[in-house]
TORNUVO-668750 format. One record per residue: x, y, z of N, C-alpha, C, CB in turn; residue number from 1. Coordinates in Angstrom, 3 decimals, always signed. Glycine has a CB too. Layout:
<baros>
> nxx,nyy,nzz,caxx,cayy,cazz,cxx,cyy,czz,cbxx,cbyy,cbzz,nr
> X,Y,Z,X,Y,Z,X,Y,Z,X,Y,Z,NUM;
...
</baros>
This chain:
<baros>
> nxx,nyy,nzz,caxx,cayy,cazz,cxx,cyy,czz,cbxx,cbyy,cbzz,nr
> +9.710,-5.438,+23.764,+10.027,-4.793,+22.815,+9.295,-3.367,+23.241,+9.653,-5.524,+21.506,1;
> +10.025,-2.412,+22.891,+9.461,-0.905,+23.508,+7.841,-1.408,+22.385,+10.823,+1.175,+22.876,2;
> +7.055,-0.123,+23.281,+5.083,+0.123,+22.511,+5.632,+1.073,+21.228,+3.424,+1.467,+23.937,3;
> +6.698,+1.761,+21.299,+6.768,+2.874,+20.167,+7.771,+2.169,+18.719,+7.669,+4.490,+20.986,4;
> +8.164,+1.147,+18.476,+8.358,-0.485,+18.012,+7.082,-1.022,+17.420,+8.741,-1.533,+19.343,5;
> +6.860,-1.409,+18.362,+5.447,-1.714,+17.796,+4.600,-1.222,+17.354,+4.861,-2.070,+18.271,6;
> +4.180,-0.052,+17.749,+3.858,+0.860,+16.773,+4.325,+1.092,+14.911,+4.280,+1.869,+17.518,7;
> +5.204,+1.297,+15.182,+5.789,+0.894,+13.494,+6.085,-0.307,+12.967,+7.019,+1.426,+13.160,8;
> +6.167,-0.945,+13.841,+5.613,-2.915,+13.129,+4.600,-2.824,+12.854,+5.494,-4.415,+14.066,9;
> +3.687,-2.589,+13.318,+2.477,-2.991,+13.101,+1.060,-2.177,+12.313,+2.269,-3.283,+14.310,10;
> +1.916,-0.722,+12.613,+1.602,+0.180,+11.223,+1.999,-0.173,+9.975,+2.151,+1.435,+11.252,11;
> +3.701,-0.633,+10.349,+3.879,-1.170,+8.978,+3.405,-2.234,+7.954,+4.764,-1.385,+9.011,12;
> +3.082,-3.506,+8.622,+2.713,-4.024,+8.185,+1.646,-4.000,+7.575,+2.890,-4.471,+8.593,13;
> +0.862,-3.054,+8.597,-0.371,-2.995,+7.672,-0.683,-2.801,+6.323,-0.961,-2.265,+8.005,14;
> +0.908,-1.827,+6.130,+0.373,-0.917,+4.582,+0.876,-2.018,+3.856,+1.175,+0.874,+4.019,15;
> +1.723,-3.153,+4.229,+2.079,-3.944,+2.901,+1.430,-5.273,+2.797,+3.614,-4.199,+2.778,16;
> -0.110,-5.378,+3.900,-0.491,-5.937,+3.389,-1.521,-5.253,+2.402,-0.676,-6.712,+4.121,17;
> -1.831,-4.678,+2.500,-3.110,-3.370,+1.409,-2.524,-3.300,+0.258,-3.322,-1.434,+1.911,18;
> -1.016,-3.068,-0.073,-0.220,-3.823,-0.739,+0.014,-4.873,-1.716,+0.082,-4.047,-0.205,19;
> +0.045,-5.997,-0.308,-0.243,-7.087,-1.367,-2.111,-7.588,-1.940,+0.549,-8.493,-0.556,20;
> -1.873,-7.244,-0.786,-4.209,-7.289,-1.570,-4.603,-6.195,-2.277,-5.841,-7.124,-0.136,21;
> -3.822,-5.143,-2.840,-4.553,-4.451,-3.753,-3.708,-5.467,-5.538,-4.167,-2.298,-3.399,22;
> -2.198,-5.705,-4.960,-1.481,-6.325,-6.224,-2.004,-8.094,-6.630,+0.366,-6.274,-5.796,23;
> -2.808,-8.681,-5.216,-3.944,-9.602,-5.721,-5.638,-8.900,-6.430,-4.260,-10.535,-4.250,24;
> -6.089,-7.823,-6.703,-6.840,-7.791,-7.032,-6.866,-7.285,-8.742,-7.318,-7.303,-6.072,25;
> -5.281,-6.342,-8.111,-5.005,-6.422,-9.831,-4.889,-7.887,-11.038,-3.498,-5.753,-9.924,26;
> -4.294,-8.758,-10.026,-4.103,-10.409,-11.358,-5.794,-10.535,-10.842,-2.486,-12.536,-10.752,27;
> -6.673,-10.765,-9.953,-7.521,-10.949,-10.180,-8.832,-10.047,-10.942,-7.494,-11.337,-9.311,28;
> -8.376,-9.328,-11.844,-9.394,-9.059,-11.954,-8.749,-8.281,-13.679,-10.099,-8.263,-10.521,29;
> -7.582,-9.122,-13.924,-6.550,-9.623,-15.540,-6.717,-8.228,-15.497,-7.175,-10.793,-17.272,30;
> -6.468,-7.106,-15.174,-5.513,-6.199,-14.973,-5.980,-5.592,-16.589,-3.793,-6.857,-14.570,31;
> -7.898,-5.119,-16.338,-7.949,-4.863,-17.342,-8.055,-3.394,-17.416,-8.770,-5.571,-17.844,32;
> -7.598,-2.930,-19.086,-7.444,-1.797,-18.954,-8.337,-0.762,-19.975,-6.120,-1.736,-19.009,33;
> -8.787,-1.733,-21.389,-9.746,-1.127,-22.143,-11.480,-1.533,-21.655,-9.348,-1.598,-23.675,34;
> -11.921,-1.615,-22.265,-13.433,-2.078,-22.129,-14.124,-2.184,-23.485,-14.293,-1.034,-21.225,35;
> -14.224,-3.085,-24.524,-14.845,-3.274,-25.404,-16.409,-3.404,-25.614,-14.309,-4.036,-25.665,36;
> -17.548,-2.291,-26.272,-18.437,-2.637,-25.691,-19.713,-2.574,-27.146,-18.524,-1.682,-24.285,37;
> -20.759,-3.023,-27.330,-20.850,-2.807,-28.573,-22.035,-1.909,-28.552,-20.914,-4.030,-29.391,38;
> -22.237,-1.685,-27.196,-23.338,+0.107,-26.828,-22.163,+1.024,-26.126,-25.134,-0.073,-25.182,39;
> -22.705,+2.154,-25.772,-21.891,+3.468,-25.610,-22.126,+3.289,-23.712,-22.772,+5.232,-26.639,40;
> -20.552,+2.960,-23.144,-21.064,+2.742,-21.567,-20.409,+4.176,-21.236,-20.348,+1.142,-20.506,41;
> -21.325,+4.290,-19.721,-20.940,+4.600,-18.318,-20.074,+5.491,-18.755,-20.384,+3.489,-17.328,42;
> -19.476,+6.460,-17.816,-18.150,+6.734,-17.053,-18.066,+5.293,-16.469,-18.175,+8.082,-15.810,43;
> -19.286,+5.445,-15.410,-18.948,+4.961,-13.893,-18.415,+3.009,-15.125,-21.117,+5.028,-12.131,44;
> -19.265,+2.767,-15.326,-19.204,+1.368,-16.092,-17.993,+1.029,-16.581,-20.071,+1.279,-17.238,45;
> -17.079,+2.180,-17.371,-15.626,+1.813,-17.360,-15.045,+2.039,-16.256,-14.877,+2.414,-18.266,46;
> -15.210,+3.182,-15.469,-14.746,+2.495,-14.144,-14.266,+2.032,-13.449,-14.823,+2.172,-13.834,47;
> -15.716,+0.879,-13.086,-15.918,+0.141,-12.761,-15.048,-1.293,-13.193,-16.959,+0.383,-12.886,48;
> -14.984,-1.146,-14.923,-14.453,-2.554,-15.360,-12.391,-2.435,-15.034,-15.029,-2.792,-17.513,49;
> -12.661,-0.950,-15.290,-10.554,-0.653,-15.347,-10.560,-0.396,-14.019,-9.593,+1.009,-16.414,50;
> -11.353,-0.340,-12.911,-10.216,+0.316,-10.955,-9.699,-0.404,-11.334,-10.527,+0.238,-8.963,51;
> -9.600,-1.949,-10.991,-7.896,-2.843,-10.834,-6.962,-2.633,-11.869,-7.952,-4.576,-10.881,52;
> -7.160,-2.134,-13.088,-5.900,-1.456,-14.020,-4.024,-1.612,-12.893,-6.559,+0.859,-14.303,53;
> -3.484,-1.841,-13.730,-2.200,-1.317,-12.201,-2.368,-0.300,-13.250,-0.152,-2.204,-11.577,54;
> -2.180,+0.923,-14.190,-2.183,+2.561,-14.688,-2.429,+3.366,-13.718,-3.212,+2.984,-15.728,55;
> -4.308,+1.807,-13.332,-4.364,+3.297,-12.493,-4.004,+3.586,-10.844,-5.882,+3.758,-12.585,56;
> -4.179,+1.880,-10.636,-3.434,+1.782,-8.865,-1.958,+1.023,-8.564,-4.575,+0.746,-7.777,57;
> -1.364,+1.258,-9.486,+0.446,+0.511,-9.569,+1.529,+1.850,-8.476,+1.300,+0.568,-12.091,58;
> +1.287,+3.533,-8.294,+1.968,+4.048,-8.126,+1.222,+3.961,-6.319,+2.207,+5.178,-9.197,59;
> +0.226,+4.277,-6.276,-0.707,+4.182,-4.988,-0.182,+2.854,-4.431,-2.486,+4.149,-5.310,60;
> -0.264,+1.903,-4.658,+0.029,+1.202,-4.539,+1.449,+0.189,-3.986,-0.416,+1.348,-5.178,61;
> +2.428,+0.957,-5.244,+3.643,+1.184,-5.030,+3.873,+1.911,-3.278,+4.069,+2.131,-6.341,62;
> +3.717,+3.072,-3.503,+3.685,+4.191,-2.104,+3.594,+3.079,-0.783,+1.948,+5.478,-2.103,63;
> +2.134,+2.278,-0.562,+1.938,+1.704,+0.477,+2.858,+0.184,+0.358,+0.370,+1.655,+0.649,64;
> +3.585,-0.300,-0.150,+4.476,-1.217,-0.326,+5.667,-0.474,+0.717,+4.818,-1.475,-2.014,65;
> +6.213,+0.491,-0.565,+7.837,+1.202,+0.334,+7.390,+1.759,+1.718,+8.721,+2.848,-0.616,66;
> +6.454,+2.659,+1.805,+6.006,+3.527,+3.339,+5.900,+2.153,+4.188,+4.152,+4.635,+3.338,67;
> +5.460,+0.325,+3.935,+5.160,-0.620,+4.475,+6.538,-1.065,+5.326,+4.573,-1.498,+3.485,68;
> +7.197,-0.775,+3.877,+8.978,-1.138,+4.647,+9.096,-0.455,+5.697,+10.454,-0.678,+3.784,69;
> +9.378,+0.846,+4.741,+10.017,+2.362,+5.786,+9.246,+2.316,+7.600,+9.165,+4.394,+4.734,70;
> +7.871,+1.837,+7.204,+7.856,+1.936,+9.037,+8.556,+0.788,+9.773,+6.200,+1.860,+9.711,71;
> +8.432,-0.284,+9.269,+9.218,-1.721,+10.160,+11.011,-1.682,+9.764,+8.385,-3.671,+9.360,72;
> +11.717,-0.957,+8.912,+12.948,-0.343,+9.577,+12.749,+0.570,+10.566,+13.755,+0.298,+8.695,73;
> +11.526,+1.706,+10.630,+11.933,+2.742,+11.739,+12.151,+1.749,+12.772,+10.780,+3.972,+12.178,74;
> +10.944,+0.801,+12.515,+10.752,-0.076,+14.205,+11.792,-0.774,+14.699,+9.646,-1.275,+14.289,75;
> +12.480,-1.480,+13.370,+13.991,-1.475,+14.081,+14.752,-1.617,+14.403,+14.377,-1.427,+14.438,76;
> +15.327,+0.429,+14.387,+15.653,+1.600,+14.477,+15.604,+2.255,+16.045,+14.830,+2.213,+13.522,77;
> +13.966,+1.411,+16.457,+13.609,+1.969,+17.397,+13.899,+0.931,+18.724,+12.249,+2.412,+17.093,78;
> +13.899,-0.008,+17.799,+13.886,-0.991,+18.900,+15.957,-1.294,+19.858,+13.113,-2.721,+17.821,79;
> +16.375,-1.227,+18.697,+18.227,-1.538,+18.638,+18.438,-0.127,+19.680,+19.304,-1.346,+16.481,80;
> +17.815,+0.962,+19.977,+18.235,+2.135,+20.074,+17.682,+2.450,+21.113,+18.081,+2.918,+19.113,81;
> +16.425,+2.213,+20.960,+15.900,+2.460,+22.099,+15.070,+3.773,+22.737,+16.831,+2.245,+22.684,82;
> +15.354,+4.577,+21.702,+15.075,+5.962,+21.553,+14.301,+6.910,+19.949,+16.547,+6.429,+21.865,83;
> +13.450,+6.699,+20.438,+12.653,+7.057,+18.953,+13.077,+8.890,+18.592,+10.460,+6.804,+19.246,84;
> +12.957,+9.570,+19.298,+13.102,+10.599,+19.389,+14.934,+11.486,+19.123,+12.401,+10.584,+20.609,85;
> +15.774,+10.465,+19.412,+16.964,+10.578,+19.229,+17.980,+9.896,+17.358,+17.287,+9.821,+20.675,86;
> +16.797,+9.024,+16.628,+16.889,+8.602,+15.318,+16.184,+9.454,+14.588,+16.492,+7.324,+15.096,87;
> +15.115,+9.291,+14.968,+13.953,+8.823,+13.749,+13.225,+11.076,+14.754,+12.359,+6.141,+14.238,88;
> +13.046,+11.380,+13.471,+12.269,+12.193,+13.017,+11.044,+12.383,+13.253,+12.329,+12.122,+12.136,89;
> +9.842,+11.524,+13.442,+8.724,+11.041,+13.096,+7.783,+10.487,+14.339,+9.059,+10.066,+12.131,90;
> +6.767,+11.568,+14.371,+5.061,+10.819,+15.128,+4.855,+9.730,+14.373,+3.394,+11.824,+14.973,91;
> +4.147,+8.621,+15.493,+3.374,+7.769,+15.032,+2.205,+8.671,+15.314,+3.465,+6.357,+15.605,92;
</baros>
């Protein structure tokens, strides 16, 4: 396995892991979109209560997921072709 393809696989796996962990946090925090309170909450308290809401993190999580897939596919192309410069216009 070439070092270039291994670099793509390694980096892609990190993006996929980040997407997985972010998704788990959304589930673990009950996907809270709003907060009910009998007192006025500060902006920080609201942010803390809703920071893992899918409305706040779904697009970045999907970006990380798709970018991870993209990097793994590029790693496969490099592995098969043997030369990243001919097929992929990307610097690791």
